[in-house]
N, C-alpha and C positions, 0 to 999 in steps of 0.2 A: 614248463611242467616240472614240478618238484618231486623229489623222491620221498615216499612216505614209509614210515616204519610199519612193519607187519607184525601183529600180535596173534600168535597161534594159541587158541584156547582149547585146552584138553582137560581131561579129568585130573591129571597130575598137576595142572596149573593152579588148581584150587579156586578158579574163578567161577562163581555161581552163574547160571544162565538165566537169571531173572534179576531185574533191577535196573539194567541199562537199556536205553531205548534203541541203541544201534545194533545189538546182537542178542541172541538167545530167544526167549519166549516172552510175548506180551499177551496177557489175559485181561480183557476189558469187561469181564463179567457176562460174556455171551457164549454161544456154542462155537464161535470162531476163534481160533488161536493163531496169532501171528508168530511165525517161526522164521528167525533170521539167522542164516548161516554165514553170511559175509556182508561186508560194507562196500566191497569193491564194485566199481562200475567202469565200463569202457567208453562211455560217451561223455560229452561236455555240454549238455543242453543248457542254453543261455537263460532258461527260465526255471531251472531245477529247484524244487522246493527244499531240498536238503543240501544243496551245493556239493553234490557228490561228484565222483569221477576223479581222474588223474590231475585235473587242473584246479582243484578246490583251493579256495583262499582261506577257508576256515578250518579245514580238517588236516590233521597231521599224521593220522594213524589209520591203518586198515586192520580190521579184525576178521579173523576166520575161525570158525568153530569146528572141532573134530566131529565127524558125522555120528559116531557111536555115542559120544558124550551127549550130543544134542538129542539123540533118540532116547537116551535114558530120562532126560528131563521131560521130553514130550510125553513119554509113557506115564510118568508120575503125575503130570498135570491132567492128562486125559482121565486117568483113573480117579483122581479127586473130583473131577467135574461130572462124573456119573457114567463114564464109559459107554455113552451112546449119543448118536447124532452130532458128533463133533466134526467141524470143517477145519482142515489143516491148511492154513494160508501160508504158502512158502513165499515169504515176504522179504523185502530188503530196503534199506535206505539207498541202495545202489541198484545193481542188476542181479537178480537171483541166479540166472544161468551162469554168472561168473564164478559161482561156487563149484569147485572142481568135482565134487561128489553129488551134484544136483540130482541126476537120474537115479543113482543108488539110494539117495535119501528119500526121494519120492516113492520108490518101490518099497523101502522098509517102513515108511510111515503108513502106507496103505495096508500093511499087515497088522497094525496096532488095533486091538479091539476097541471099538467105539468111534473110529474114524470112518465116516460115511462118504466123505468127499474131500478132494484136494483142489485148491485154487492157487493161482500164482500170477504175479505181474511180470512183464518182460518187455524190453524194447525190441526184442526179436532178432537182434543182430548176431547173437551167439547160438541161436536155435538152428539145428540141422533137421532136415526131414526125417532122418533116421531116429533122432531123439523123440520126435513126435510119434513115430511108429511104436517106439518102446513104451511111451507113456500111455498110448492107446491100449496096450496089452496088459496094463497093470490090473485092470479088473474093476475099478471103481470110477465113478464120474470125475472128470478133471476139467476145471474151467481155466482157460488162459486169458488173462486180461492183457491185451496187446496194445502197447503205447505207440500208436501210429498217428502222427500229427499232420502229415502232408502226404499227398499222393504223387507229387512230382519230385524228381530227385534234387533239383536245385533248392527248392524250399525246404526239403527234408534235410539237406546238408546244413543249412543255417540253424534249423531247430535241433539237430543232433550235436552241433558244435564241432563236427569232424568232417573233413572233406571226402572221406571214403564211404560215407553213408549213402545207401540207395533205397529210397522208398519203394521202388518197384520190387526189390528183393523181399522186403518185409510183407508186401502185399501177396507175394507168392507163398510165403510162410502162412499168412492168414488163410489163404485158399486151402492149403494142406490141412490146417487145423480143422477148418469147416467141413472137410471131407471125411473126417474120422468119426467112427461110431461112438466112442466113449469120451471124446473131447468136445468141449463147448467153447466157442469163441466169443469173447466180448471185446469189441474195439473200444479203446479208452483214450481218445484224443483230448489234448488240452486246447481249448479255443483261446487264441491270443488275438484279441480284437484289433482289427486294422492290419493284421499281418497274414493270418491263415484262414480268413473268412471263406474264400473260395475253396480252399483245401478241405475245410469242414463239410462243405456241401458235397464235395466228391466222396468223402468218407461216409456220409449219410447214404448216398446212393450205393456205395460198396457194401454197406451193412445190409441194405435191402437185397442186393444181388446174392450175398452169401447167406441170407436169412439168419443173421446172427444178432446177438445183443449189442447195443450201442450205449455207451455212457460218456457223454460229452462232459468234460470237466472244466470248471471255471479257473482261469489263471488267477493265482493268489500270490501275494507277496508276504513272506514271513521274515522273522528276525535274521535268520541265516540263509535265506534263499537268494538266488540270483535274480536280478531285475533286468528284464528284457526291454530295452529302450524302444524297440520297434512296436511294442504292443501297449494298448491302453488297459489300465486297471479299472474295470467298471464295477458297478454295484450289482448285488444279487438280483435286484428288481430288473435291471437292464438285461442281465444274463438270461433270466427266465423268460423275459419278454421276447428276446431273440429266438429262444428255443421254440416259442409258440409260433413265431413267424416262419421258421424253418419247417415246423410241423405242417403248416398249411401248404408251403411251397412244395414239399416232398411227399405229402400225403402219408405221413407216418407219425407214430408217437415217439417222442424223444425223452420222455420222463420214465425212468426205470421204476417199475413196481417193486417196492421193498419185498414183496412176497417171493420174488424171483430168487432172492438170496437166502430165504428161510432162516433169518436170524432170530434167535430167541435168547432170553436171559438164562444164564447158567451160574451155578455156584462159582464164586470168585476165589481163586487160589489165595490162601491166607497171607495177609501182610505181616511182616515181622518187626516193623518199627513204625512209630507214630510221628506225626508232624510235631515239631518242637522237642522231640526226644533227643537227648544227648548220648552219643555213643563214641567208643574208640574204634576207629577204622584203620585197617592195615592197607597201605598203599600197594597195589599189585600191578598197575599198568598206567600208561599215559592216557589221558582223556582223548576224546574225539576232536574237541575244539582246542584252541589255544588257551593256555593258562588253566587247564583242567587236568585232574588226575582221577583215576578210578580207585576207590577203596572198597573193602568188603567188611561187612559186619552182619551178624545174624543171618548168614546164608543168603545175602543179597548183595548185589553190586550197588555202589553209590557213586554218582558223579559229583565231584567236589570242585566247585568253581573257585577261581583265584587261588589255586593250590599249586605249589611247586615242590612239594615234599618229595623226597627220594623214594624210589621203589624199595619196599621192604620195611620202610619206616611206619610209624603209627601216629595218627593225629586224632585229636578230639574234635568232633563235629556236631552240629545240630542239624537234624533232618528238617528241611524246609518244604519238601514235597514228597508225597508217596502215592499219588494217584495211579491207579492201575499197576501197582507194585513197581513203579518206576521212581527211583529215589534220587533226589538232589540234596546235597548237604553243603553247609558252609562252615568254615573253620571257626572254632571257638578258642582253641589253645593248642599250640604245637608241642610235640614231645620228641 
């Protein structure tokens, strides 16, 4: 395990909270806002899609955002999008509950005019029942998408990548969530074909027992994800075919209705730079991956690949991507 540098993002840092995929706010043009306060994670899942956690091979930096600064940006984006019917998704490329102010953040976000619901992802290991009791008292609906991939402890340890993990404890957290009036539970296992097939069957039965939502996810391999050698990477056709087989075996539906999430198109927060536009960017932080730096221009963060410029310096770059206000740039000339 290597030591990572921690970047604390505050109002005084001058780092905008839009533009980077790993922290801040992501607006994909719907009524759901992804709100990312930290990149930290406490597990080492061998199939992690973001290669997160303390054993990451790709990432050299942990980012954490000051709560009040994050709230300022959330309020501004919600106001722009119409101040009604917004779902705040407390998201992370790591574990959201690793954010030290997670419960206070949820409480403050619930007070913002226009937020009607909060959702969050979690591996469950940092959740205490007392936290769930606090969330239940916030006063608006809260959905917790719980990443439970196995029901027995030995299989769970393998899939968590740490030997202290206990699936049985996460199941107890799931039961507590399901017992709460204002909390909604969604079990979100990743099916790793040939490894946790039986575990997925157990989780299907658990979802029936708890009368909760279930969203089985397909194991995917991405550019920077970890590759789990014990699992097969199958096609979507085979994935959905297996869901149909399990539906018959367990007498239940495994295809989540999109209407459950009530997604709808909403005004997209304005972009400030176009693709192919050339700008001067001030380097303000190391990037998330190797040979990356983060620059700022036009009130947005820009991830600059193959950049080793010093913090505080200025570089000329060309914007090569701006989808969803997430900016990637490449160097054109150093200064």
